[in-house]
C-alpha positions as CSV (number, residue, x, y, z in Angstrom):
1,M,36.6,64.3,39.8
2,G,34.8,66.5,42.3
3,E,33.9,70.2,41.8
4,P,36.1,70.8,38.7
5,G,34.5,67.7,37.0
6,L,31.0,69.0,37.9
7,T,31.7,72.4,36.5
8,L,33.1,70.9,33.2
9,V,30.0,68.6,32.8
10,A,27.6,71.5,33.5
11,I,29.3,73.6,30.8
12,A,29.1,70.7,28.4
13,I,25.5,70.1,29.1
14,A,24.7,73.7,28.6
15,F,26.1,73.6,25.1
16,I,25.5,69.9,24.0
17,V,21.8,69.5,25.1
18,P,20.4,72.6,23.1
19,L,22.7,71.7,20.1
20,V,21.7,68.0,20.0
21,N,18.0,68.9,20.4
22,F,18.2,71.5,17.7
23,L,19.7,69.0,15.3
24,C,17.1,66.4,16.3
25,V,14.3,68.8,15.7
26,V,15.6,69.7,12.3
27,V,16.2,66.1,11.3
28,M,12.8,64.9,12.6
29,E,10.9,67.8,10.9
30,T,12.6,66.9,7.7
31,Y,12.5,63.1,7.8
32,G,10.0,62.1,10.4
33,A,6.8,60.3,9.6
34,R,4.5,62.1,7.2
35,E,1.7,62.6,9.6
36,F,4.1,64.6,11.8
37,R,5.4,66.9,9.1
38,N,4.5,68.8,5.9
39,D,5.4,67.5,2.4
40,G,8.8,68.5,1.3
41,A,11.4,70.4,3.3
42,P,10.1,72.0,6.5
43,R,9.4,75.7,6.5
44,L,11.7,77.9,8.5
45,T,8.8,79.2,10.7
46,T,7.8,75.6,11.4
47,L,11.3,74.7,12.5
48,L,11.7,77.8,14.6
49,N,8.4,77.2,16.3
50,T,9.3,73.6,17.1
51,I,12.7,74.6,18.4
52,V,11.4,77.4,20.6
53,K,8.8,75.0,22.2
54,N,11.4,72.2,23.0
55,P,11.5,72.0,26.8
56,L,15.1,70.9,27.0
57,I,16.4,73.8,24.9
58,L,14.2,76.2,26.9
59,A,15.5,74.8,30.3
60,C,19.2,75.1,29.2
61,F,18.8,78.6,28.0
62,L,16.9,79.7,31.1
63,G,19.5,78.1,33.3
64,V,22.4,79.8,31.5
65,L,20.5,83.1,31.6
66,L,19.8,82.9,35.3
67,N,23.5,81.9,36.0
68,Q,25.0,84.6,33.8
69,T,22.8,87.4,35.1
70,G,23.3,86.4,38.7
71,T,19.5,86.3,39.0
72,S,18.1,84.0,41.6
73,L,14.6,82.5,41.7
74,P,12.0,84.1,43.9
75,P,12.0,83.1,47.6
76,V,9.2,80.6,47.3
77,L,10.1,79.2,43.9
78,G,13.8,78.8,44.7
79,P,13.5,76.2,47.5
80,L,10.8,74.4,45.6
81,V,13.0,74.0,42.5
82,E,16.0,72.9,44.7
83,I,13.8,70.2,46.3
84,L,12.6,69.0,42.9
85,G,16.2,69.1,41.7
86,R,17.4,66.8,44.5
87,A,14.6,64.3,43.6
88,A,15.4,64.4,39.9
89,L,18.1,61.7,40.0
90,P,16.2,59.1,41.9
91,I,13.1,59.8,39.9
92,G,15.1,59.6,36.7
93,L,16.5,56.3,37.7
94,L,13.1,54.9,38.5
95,C,11.8,56.1,35.1
96,V,14.7,54.5,33.3
97,G,14.2,51.2,35.2
98,A,10.4,51.3,34.5
99,G,11.0,52.2,30.9
100,L,13.4,49.3,30.0
101,D,11.7,47.4,27.2
102,F,13.4,44.1,26.5
103,Q,10.8,43.3,23.8
104,A,11.8,46.4,21.9
105,V,15.4,45.2,21.9
106,R,14.4,41.8,20.4
107,D,12.0,43.4,17.9
108,A,14.4,46.0,16.5
109,G,17.4,43.5,16.4
110,K,20.4,44.7,14.4
111,T,19.3,48.4,14.5
112,V,19.5,48.4,18.3
113,V,22.8,46.5,18.4
114,C,24.5,48.8,15.7
115,A,23.2,51.9,17.5
116,S,24.5,50.6,20.9
117,V,27.9,49.7,19.5
118,N,28.2,53.1,17.9
119,K,27.1,54.9,21.1
120,L,29.0,53.0,23.7
121,I,32.2,51.9,21.8
122,L,32.8,53.9,18.6
123,L,31.8,57.3,19.8
124,P,33.9,57.3,23.0
125,L,36.8,55.9,21.0
126,A,36.5,58.6,18.4
127,C,36.3,61.2,21.2
128,L,39.5,59.7,22.8
129,V,41.3,59.8,19.4
130,C,40.3,63.4,18.9
131,C,41.4,64.4,22.3
132,M,44.8,62.8,21.9
133,A,45.2,64.4,18.5
134,L,44.3,67.8,19.9
135,G,46.5,67.4,23.0
136,V,43.5,67.4,25.4
137,E,44.5,65.6,28.6
138,G,43.6,65.0,32.2
139,I,40.0,65.6,33.6
140,T,38.9,67.3,30.4
141,R,39.8,64.3,28.2
142,D,38.4,61.8,30.7
143,L,35.0,63.6,31.1
144,S,34.7,64.1,27.4
145,V,35.2,60.4,26.7
146,L,32.9,59.3,29.5
147,Y,30.2,61.8,28.4
148,A,30.5,60.4,24.9
149,G,30.0,56.9,26.3
150,L,26.9,57.6,28.3
151,P,23.8,55.6,27.4
152,V,21.2,57.1,25.1
153,S,19.0,59.6,27.0
154,A,15.4,58.6,27.8
155,S,14.2,61.9,26.5
156,S,15.1,60.7,23.0
157,Y,12.2,58.2,23.1
158,V,9.8,61.1,23.8
159,L,11.2,63.1,21.0
160,A,11.0,60.2,18.5
161,R,7.4,59.4,19.5
162,K,6.3,63.0,19.4
163,M,8.0,63.8,16.0
164,G,7.3,60.6,14.0
165,G,10.5,58.7,14.6
166,N,10.9,55.0,15.2
167,A,9.8,55.0,19.0
168,P,9.9,51.2,19.5
169,A,13.5,51.0,18.1
170,M,14.5,54.0,20.3
171,A,13.0,52.2,23.3
172,G,15.2,49.2,22.5
173,I,18.3,51.4,22.0
174,I,17.7,53.2,25.3
175,T,17.2,49.8,27.1
176,L,20.3,48.1,25.6
177,T,22.6,51.1,26.0
178,T,21.5,51.5,29.6
179,L,22.3,47.9,30.4
180,V,25.5,47.7,28.5
181,A,26.8,51.0,29.9
182,M,26.9,49.3,33.3
183,M,29.9,47.4,31.8
184,S,31.2,49.8,29.2
185,M,31.6,52.8,31.5
186,P,33.9,51.1,34.0
187,L,35.9,49.7,31.1
188,W,36.3,53.2,29.6
189,M,37.4,54.4,33.1
190,L,40.1,51.7,33.2
191,I,41.2,52.5,29.7
192,L,41.5,56.2,30.6
193,D,43.4,55.4,33.7
194,R,46.0,53.6,31.5
195,F,46.6,56.7,29.3
């Protein structure tokens, strides 16, 4: 998919990551474990404070800001960030491998299986149906469906643990979706190739 695909994915990430993290913070502040939240509905100041401190939201907005203003990083910081960026994928893959928790998959049982089916089958299918209904075709449709069928992000475990969610179940969901995605992603690519 080359450079056009990379551009589309970058645009999608710039919008999706802050939006999903915003929604997760609101949900976790409202429904997370009691020791992580106040009684009743969260106050607006608490929500805003938590959102403003979310590192993924901050990173996305900073990246978009630097990109749109044409500003570059200072001479010393720019090459350092570039080197770290090149190492991000291998380090991320190592972390995913080290974080696979098969016991969490067994312990959470149906919850993990249902979440994995929703994430890897139903969500991409819904995305494909929406794309077809709206007349979205080609690389945009393919990347939308493939993006929808990605495994659950490892950062969701950190968010669940930090904000009072079910971290063990999240570890199981991440593990199962990561493993099953090795089969489901190629299948989605074959399906998209037929359309």
